[in-house]
Structure formats: structure tokens, C-alpha cells
N, C-alpha and C positions, 0 to 999 in steps of 0.2 A: 695787906692787900696789894696786889700787883696791878700796875697800870702801864700801858704801852703808850709812849709818846711817838706818834706816827708823823714823821717829817714829810711834809708835802711842799713841792715847789712848783713854780711856773716857768715857762720858757724865758720870760723876762727876767725873773730872779736868777736863773742859771746864767743868762748873758751877763747880768750885773756882777755875779760872783766871779766870772772869768776875768774881770778887771781888778780883782783883789789879789794881792800876792798869795800864792798857794801856801807858803810857809806860815803866813799870818792866820789863814783859815785853820790849818792843822794845829797851830799853837792855841788858838781860841777854843777849838773843839777839845783838844787835849786837856786844857785847864778846866773846862766844864766837866769833862768826864772824871778827872782827878778829884774835883770837888764833890761829885756824887759818890765816888769810891770811898773817899775819906769820911763822908757822912754815913756810909753803909747802906745807901739806898739803890745803888746801881746793880741790877741783877743781870743785865745783858744789853746788847745793842750792837748795831753795825750800820755802816753806810752801804749804799747799793751802787753798782756800776751804771753806766749810761743806759738809758732805756733802749738804745739801738742794739744792745747786746741781749736783750730779753725777748720774751714772747708772751702772748696771751692765749690761754685756752678758754674758748667760749662754749658754754654748754647751752646752746639754743636748739640744735638739731639732734637727731638720733645719734650721730657720731660727733664728738666734740671737735670743734674747728680750731686749728692752731694758726695764729697770725704772728709773724715775726715783727719785732720792734724796728724802728720807731713806729708808733701807732697812728701816724697822721697827725691831725690837729690835736695838740694836748693843752688842756687848760690847767691841769695839775698832775704832777707825777709823785708817786710814792718814792721818796729819796733815801730813806733810812729810818731807823727806829732806836729807841731806848726802852728798856723794860726796868721800871722802878718798883721796889718793894717799900712801900710807904704806909703810913697809918690812915690816910684819908685822901679823898679827892682834892681837898684843899691843899694838902702837902704836895700832891702830884702837880697841881697848877702852879704852886710856888716854884718848883723846879723847872717846869716848862717855861715860865716867864724868863728864867735866867739863861735859856739856850742862846748861843751866839749865832743867831740866824738873821740874815739880812731882810730888807724890805721885799715883800712879795712872797715870802715863805710863810707857812702855817705849821702849827703842831696840832694834830688831833689827839686828844687825850681820851683813852678808853680803858675802862677797868677790864682786866683779864679774868674771865670766868674761872672760878675755883670749883673744886669737887662739891663744895657745899651748895652750889647753885643748881645742882641736879639731884634727882631722886636717889637716895643712898641705896635703895634696894634694886636698882637697875643693873642687870648683868654687865652691860658694857661700861658703866661707870665703875663698877667694882674691878673689872679687868684693867681699866685705865689707871686706877689707883695702884694696882699691883705692878703694872708696867713702869709707872713713875718711880715706885719704890725700888724696883730692880735697876732702873737706870741710875738713880741716885747712889745706890750701893756700888755699881760699877765705876762711877765717876769719883767716888770717895777715896 
């Protein structure tokens, strides 16, 4: 089963992390990533740039509205993610507890839906399975 660990942070946590040596942050994250790689559970992941570089597309009107970041008052920001391939939610939680995140940060742990979660006879599900197989063949 695949799980996504969604790193969420607050303005206060970002401010606190600015007081920690950047090399220390990189070393801690690197060691955490390495431990997951060595255990064979890390399937992917990345950090994100500052929210000021991003934008939001809001689907509330007939025409989607684009708003540049930063987004005004922020209570939590999606700051990065890891994708783990583990046997259970409990194992995903074990890895999440080990993440080197400071006070004020959160990790949301969500199972990634697999093809088995959808009707096998659905045309679009079958096409998706074919696209994934093609993509995997290209990347092999």
C-alpha cells in the first residue's frame, strides 16, 4: 500500500525553522530520507518552494479564478511530501513519527488510492492502468 505523508507547516513554524542552521535541516532530512531508502519504503517525495512563488486556482465561478501567492492569512501551508510503499497504516505512522520536523509542523498521512479501489470494468480505470503500464515501461 502506498501512503502520502503531507508536510504541513504554519507561519510560526517557518519562522522558527529560519533560526535553525540550514545545513542542519538538510542533514536531518537527508538522514531521514536515507533511512527510508535503505528500508525500501520511500517511493518518492519532494519539498516545495515558498508559497509566494505559487498560485491557487479556485473553481467557484464559471471561469476558474487564479490567485497568486502568498495567499493572505495562512494557518497551514502544504510544504512537501513523501510517498511511502509500506504494508499498513501503522507502518506509515511509524515512519511519520520519525520525520525530523519541528514544533508547529504536522504530517497528514493519507493512503493513495489504488486501481483496486475503483470498478475494474470502468473504461477510464482500464485506460489509467494502461497509461501507468506504458509510463513504467518508458521509465525502466
